[in-house]
KOLTI-830867 format. One line per 3 residues: number of its first residue (from 0); their letters; for each residue x, y, z of N, C-alpha, C. Coordinates in nm, 3 decimals, m for minus. Atoms other than C-alpha are relative to their C-alpha. Layout:
N
NUM = a = X,Y,Z,X,Y,Z,X,Y,Z | ... .
% end
This chain:
64
0 = mlq = m0.060,m0.103,m0.081,m1.094,m1.774,0.643,0.149,0.015,m0.034 | m0.141,m0.005,0.033,m0.740,m1.865,0.542,0.023,0.078,m0.129 | m0.014,m0.073,0.125,m0.791,m1.735,0.189,m0.025,0.150,0.018 .
3 = lsr = 0.031,m0.140,m0.025,m0.944,m1.411,0.316,0.118,0.071,0.066 | m0.115,m0.063,m0.066,m0.645,m1.346,0.540,0.113,0.023,m0.098 | m0.105,m0.017,0.101,m0.407,m1.399,0.249,m0.034,0.115,m0.095 .
6 = ilt = 0.043,m0.109,0.090,m0.610,m1.165,0.027,0.015,0.135,0.069 | m0.013,m0.126,m0.073,m0.622,m0.895,0.295,0.146,0.040,0.015 | m0.141,m0.031,m0.016,m0.249,m0.919,0.356,0.060,0.050,m0.130 .
9 = sag = m0.060,m0.041,0.127,m0.154,m0.899,m0.010,m0.059,0.131,m0.051 | 0.062,m0.124,0.047,m0.406,m0.626,m0.094,0.046,0.120,0.084 | m0.046,m0.108,m0.086,m0.298,m0.419,0.205,0.143,0.042,m0.032 .
12 = lva = m0.138,m0.034,0.034,0.070,m0.440,0.115,0.011,0.069,m0.135 | 0.000,m0.066,0.132,m0.001,m0.348,m0.247,m0.054,0.142,0.012 | 0.057,m0.134,m0.018,m0.218,m0.052,m0.141,0.100,0.094,0.068 .
15 = asv = m0.099,m0.084,m0.069,0.052,0.076,0.095,0.115,0.035,m0.094 | m0.110,m0.026,0.094,0.319,0.043,m0.174,m0.042,0.100,m0.107 | 0.048,m0.093,0.102,0.110,0.219,m0.437,m0.018,0.140,0.059 .
18 = gli = 0.015,m0.130,m0.066,0.027,0.496,m0.191,0.133,0.069,0.019 | m0.134,m0.057,m0.019,0.396,0.546,m0.115,0.058,0.050,m0.131 | m0.053,m0.040,0.130,0.492,0.560,m0.482,m0.071,0.124,m0.052 .
21 = lyg = 0.074,m0.116,0.050,0.215,0.801,m0.575,0.023,0.124,0.086 | m0.032,m0.113,m0.087,0.289,1.019,m0.272,0.135,0.060,m0.039 | m0.130,m0.049,0.044,0.650,1.043,m0.383,m0.008,0.073,m0.132 .
24 = lle = 0.017,m0.068,0.129,0.545,1.135,m0.735,m0.068,0.135,0.017 | 0.071,m0.127,m0.023,0.306,1.401,m0.607,0.089,0.103,0.066 | m0.084,m0.095,m0.074,0.560,1.557,m0.372,0.121,0.046,m0.080 .
27 = sqf = m0.115,m0.040,0.080,0.830,1.574,m0.640,m0.034,0.111,m0.099 | 0.042,m0.106,0.092,0.628,1.824,m0.844,0.018,0.136,0.067 | m0.015,m0.135,m0.054,0.670,2.198,m0.806,m0.127,0.046,0.071 .
30 = etn = 0.128,m0.038,m0.061,0.301,2.257,m0.735,m0.069,m0.128,0.047 | 0.063,0.121,m0.053,0.166,1.989,m0.506,m0.146,0.025,0.031 | 0.142,m0.006,m0.032,m0.201,1.919,m0.460,m0.019,m0.061,0.139 .
33 = ktq = 0.013,0.042,m0.139,m0.277,1.896,m0.088,m0.102,m0.113,0.015 | 0.104,0.102,m0.009,m0.592,1.687,m0.139,0.052,m0.135,m0.046 | m0.054,0.126,0.050,m0.414,1.424,m0.346,0.108,m0.055,0.093 .
36 = sdl = m0.103,0.045,m0.095,m0.123,1.411,m0.102,m0.064,m0.063,0.123 | 0.070,0.056,m0.116,m0.361,1.356,0.188,m0.065,m0.134,m0.032 | 0.062,0.125,0.042,m0.541,1.086,m0.008,0.103,m0.113,m0.007 .
39 = mvv = m0.104,0.103,0.007,m0.215,0.900,m0.068,0.049,m0.042,0.138 | m0.038,0.034,m0.138,m0.125,0.918,0.301,m0.107,m0.091,0.060 | 0.109,0.085,m0.049,m0.467,0.772,0.384,0.009,m0.139,m0.062 .
42 = lmv = m0.015,0.129,0.067,m0.408,0.497,0.126,0.113,m0.081,0.061 | m0.111,0.071,m0.064,m0.073,0.411,0.284,m0.039,m0.053,0.137 | 0.038,0.041,m0.136,m0.212,0.401,0.637,m0.106,m0.110,m0.005 .
45 = agv = 0.103,0.103,0.011,m0.518,0.201,0.534,0.060,m0.132,m0.048 | m0.065,0.121,0.048,m0.299,m0.045,0.346,0.078,m0.071,0.109 | m0.074,0.061,m0.110,m0.078,m0.101,0.648,m0.096,m0.063,0.101 .
48 = ivs = 0.098,0.054,m0.096,m0.381,m0.150,0.875,m0.064,m0.128,m0.053 | 0.063,0.118,0.059,m0.546,m0.396,0.636,0.098,m0.117,m0.004 | m0.098,0.110,0.004,m0.224,m0.595,0.598,0.025,m0.055,0.140 .
51 = ivg = m0.017,0.048,m0.138,m0.181,m0.613,0.977,m0.119,m0.085,0.041 | 0.120,0.080,m0.030,m0.539,m0.736,1.010,0.009,m0.136,m0.069 | m0.016,0.126,0.072,m0.469,m0.999,0.745,0.103,m0.090,0.064 .
54 = ivm = m0.103,0.081,m0.066,m0.153,m1.114,0.921,m0.052,m0.058,0.131 | 0.057,0.049,m0.127,m0.334,m1.140,1.256,m0.102,m0.111,m0.027 | 0.097,0.104,0.034,m0.616,m1.337,1.092,0.070,m0.128,m0.042 .
57 = yrq = m0.075,0.118,0.043,m0.362,m1.570,0.933,0.059,m0.074,0.119 | m0.057,0.061,m0.120,m0.192,m1.629,1.267,m0.107,m0.070,0.082 | 0.108,0.062,m0.077,m0.526,m1.703,1.431,m0.049,m0.130,m0.065 .
60 = ttt = 0.050,0.120,0.067,m0.629,m1.957,1.167,0.103,m0.112,m0.001 | m0.101,0.105,0.005,m0.296,m2.140,1.160,0.032,m0.057,0.138 | m0.029,0.052,m0.133,m0.263,m2.174,1.537,m0.112,m0.084,0.057 .
63 = d = 0.114,0.078,m0.052,m0.608,m2.326,1.588,0.010,m0.146,m0.037 .
% end
């Protein structure tokens, strides 16, 4: 369980960072693609949620 929480935390933070970078790249173009922009926002939000779940799982396993 401890390893899973670490994996979720790191994967969530990486997904949120990649989503933010790609969203910035997409929005800097003259013609933006709405579908891709929405997908990057979903990637950022999902990454933050997964990392929060991983942090909570880590806290639960270390306090027991």
